[in-house]
C-alpha positions as CSV (number, residue, x, y, z in Angstrom):
1,X,2.8,7.2,-1.3
2,X,1.6,8.6,-4.6
3,X,5.1,9.7,-5.5
4,X,6.5,6.3,-4.7
5,X,3.8,4.6,-6.8
6,X,4.3,7.0,-9.7
7,X,8.0,6.2,-9.6
8,X,7.3,2.5,-10.0
9,X,7.2,1.2,-6.4
10,X,5.5,-2.2,-6.3
11,X,2.8,-2.1,-3.7
12,X,2.2,-5.9,-4.0
13,X,5.5,-6.8,-2.4
14,X,4.9,-8.6,0.9
15,X,6.8,-8.0,4.1
16,X,8.3,-10.7,6.4
17,X,4.9,-11.4,7.8
18,X,3.4,-11.8,4.3
19,X,1.5,-8.5,4.4
20,X,1.2,-6.0,1.5
21,X,1.3,-2.3,1.9
22,X,-2.5,-2.3,1.6
23,X,-2.8,-5.0,4.4
24,X,-0.6,-2.9,6.7
25,X,-2.5,0.4,5.9
26,X,-5.8,-1.3,6.7
27,X,-4.5,-2.7,10.0
28,X,-3.2,0.7,11.1
29,X,-6.3,2.6,10.1
30,X,-4.5,4.7,7.5
31,X,-7.6,5.4,5.4
32,X,-5.9,7.9,3.0
33,X,-3.2,5.3,2.1
34,X,-5.8,2.6,1.7
35,X,-7.7,4.8,-0.7
36,X,-4.6,5.5,-2.8
37,X,-3.6,1.8,-2.9
38,X,-7.1,0.6,-3.8
39,X,-7.4,3.2,-6.6
40,X,-4.1,1.8,-8.1
41,X,-5.1,-1.8,-7.8
């Protein structure tokens, strides 16, 4: 995740359900990803 964000990936893009990467990470209990995304927000 860090490499993607460092390369310019846009974490605010929404999927077909309208959810962001942060939304999906929170729903799936991926706490490390949530921490990374929140730190970049």
